[in-house]
N, C-alpha and C positions, 0 to 999 in steps of 0.2 A: 330235514327239509331234504334230507338228501334222495333226488331223483331226478331225472335227466332231462325232464320234460320243463324243472322250472329253468334250467341254465340255456334250454334252446337245444337239446344236442338230439333227442328224438323226433323234434322237426327239422331238423335240418339234415337227419339221413331222412328221414321221410321225402322232402322236396327231392335229396339227390336219386332215394328209388324211384320216384314215381316219373322223373326226370329217364332216369335209365330203361323204364316201362313203356316210353314214350316214343322214344330214340329208333329208325327202322332195325327191323329183324338184321337184315342183309348186313346192314353198318357194324351192329356190335353183336347182339345175339346178346344173350338171362344173362351172361356168367359175368357183364360188370357192374349190373345194378347193385352184387354187397361193393365194390370199390365207389362206384358213388354217391351210396348211402356210408359208407365210411369218407369220405372223402367232404361230402354233406354234413355230416358233424362233426369233425375238424372244423370246416370255416366255418358255422354256428355259432360255436364254442373257441373259435379266437373272431371273432365280432363281439360276441358279448366280453370279450377279454379289454378287449380298445375300448369301448363304450363306456365299463363299468369303470377302468381303472384311475383314477385319481392322484395325480404324480405320481410318485411311487410305489402307491400302497394300494391294495383292492379289497372294499370296503362288501362287507358280506350280503349288506340290506342291498348295494347299489349294482351288486353281480345277482343276485335274483331279481331285482327290477328289468336292470338291460335284459335277462335273460329270457322276461316272459314278455317283454315288447320286441327282440328279434323272435321268439318262436311264436308271436302272432304273425308277427309282416309271414315267417318263411311259412305258417301253416297254412295262410291266406290265398299264399302263390299254390301249395297244394290242393288244395280245394280246386281252385278252378283248374289247375292241368287233367286234375280228375274228373271233375263233370267235362270236362271233353273230352275225355280219354274215347269213349268209344267202346267198341269191342275189347279191350284192354283194361274195362272197369273193374271185373271181377277179380283179376290177378292184383291188381292195386289195391282194391277193400281185403283183400285176400292177407298180404304183405303188411297194411299199416294195423292190423289189428294185432298182428304176430303170432306167429307160428312155428313149435320145435322144428313141426316134420320138413318145414321150409328149409333143413338143415339137413347135409350130410357127412357121412365121418372123414371126408377126403376138407371138408370145409372148415369141421371141428380142430383139422390139423394144422390150418391154417389161421387161424381165430387163438387155441392154446396159446403156443408165444409170447401173442401180444398180451395176453388175461394175467400167465401166471409173470409175469415183469410187471406188469403192473398193482397186481395181486400184492407181490412180496416187494413193490417199493412202498406199497400204504403201511403194510403192519409194521417193514421199520420204522415207521412213523408214532410210533404207537404212546412214546413215551410226552412227548411234546403236543400231540392231541392232548392228552389227560391235561398236561403243564396249561394250555389254549384253553381248554374248558372252565380255568377260574375265568382269566379275562387275559385279553390280548396283549394290554399295557404291562400287567403285568407279567404276561410273558417273558414279551421283550426284557422287562429288568432282567430279570433268571438268565438271560444269555440266548434265545432263544432268536429266529430270525422270521419274524412271522411271516412277514409277505411271502420270502424265498420259500417256506415252509410250503402257505397255501399255492404257491404257485402253481407248484412239485407236484401236490398232492390233487389235485383242480387235471393238471397232463396226465396224471396217471390214471383220475378215473373215467378221462373221457377216454385215453386209449383202449381202458377196460369195455366201454358200454358202448363207444362207437363201433371195437372189431366183432363186440357181441350181436348187438340190430341190428351190422347191415347183411348179415343171414338170416335171422329172425322173423326180423319185423320191429316194430317197436312195440313192446308188451308194458305194462303202465305198471306205478302204482307198488312194486317189488322195492323200489330205494325207499316209500314210505311204512311198508309192509314190516320189512324184515330187521333192520336197522333198530327201531321205536321197538320193537317188541321183546326182541330179545333185550334193548336195555332195559327194560321193564321188571325180566326175568332177575340176567343175571350181572344185572349195574353197569355203568359208564366207563369203568375203568373201559380201556383199547388196547390194553393187551389182549385180552379175553374177546371184548364186543367184534373188532375185527374181523378175527377168523371165525367166529358161533357165527355174524352175520353172513362171510362167506358162505359153509358151508350150510345153515336155513335159507340162504337166499336160492342159492341151486336145488333144497329141497323143498322148498316151496312151489321151484318154478315145474320139479318133476309129478309134485301132486297135482300142479294145477292143471300138466299136461294132463296126466293121466285122466285127468275125474272132464277134459274135453271132450278126449276119447269114448268115454264111456257113458256122458248122462244119455245123451240123445244118438245113440247106435242105428245108424252106418254111418248117420254125417258127425264132423267133427268140429266141436265149440273152436276159436280163435280164442290161446289161450290168454289171450291180455281182455278179452272180457270177465274170462275168469279170474282175474287178479285186481280186473276192475272191482266186480262184483264184492270181491271181500276187502280187497283195499281203499274205496270208497265210506264206509260202514266207521271201518277201522281209523281211518281222515280224522272222522267225524268224532267218532270217540277221544283224537286225543286233543281238540279244541276243546272238546268241554271239560275234559281232565282239567288242562292248561286253567281254564278259564273258570274250574275252582280249588286248582292251586292260589289264582295271584288273587282268590276276592273270600 
C-alpha cells in the first residue's frame, strides 16, 4: 500500500499548491507554488506522524488511518478553495491531475538532489526491510530497531515524493502499480525490489506521459488520468488475488 495518498502527502501538497495559485500574482508569483506544495506535503506527513504515534511506536495500521483522515480533511479544504478560485480554476485542475509538462530542466536540477538522497537512504535499508517482512517483533529480536527504521524510511519517502509532487502535481497510483507489479515478477527481496521499482516507476511515468500526449492530439491528457486508468483495475486485481490467497 505504498502510495502518497494513503499518508496524506499528496493532499497536503495539493492544498499548498492551491494556496499558491490563489495568492495575488504581484505578491508572490507562480514561482512559489512548488515551494508551498513541498511545505504542504511535509506538514501533512508531520501531522500524520504526531497523530499516529503511540508512545515510541508508529503502528502501520494507525499511520494509514491517520493519513486517510488528515488527507480527507485537507482535500475538503482544497475542494472549497478550488470552487472559489474563479479564473484560476483551469490551472489548479491541471496541477491537481498532474502533468510532467509542468516541470522544466531548471526544476529538475532542484529536485534531483532530494530524490537521489532519499533513494540512496531507502536502498541502504533493503536488508532490514527483508527481515521486517517476517514480523516486526522477530525483527526487533534480531537486533533491528524497527521504529527507527520506519521513521527514517518515512522521512526519506516523504522527501522524495514531496519534491517530485511539488513540480509535476499529484500523479496517483504509481506507488500501487509499480512495487506490487515488480514484486509479482521478481519476488519480495528488497535488494532487487527497491532498485527495480525505482526504474520501473520512472519508465511507467515516461510511457504514461507519452500516451497522454498521443491519445488525443493536440490535446494533452493529464498523466494522472492515465495512471488512474491503469492503477484502479490493478488495485482491484490485487484485492481479488489477496482474497483468493486467504480463502
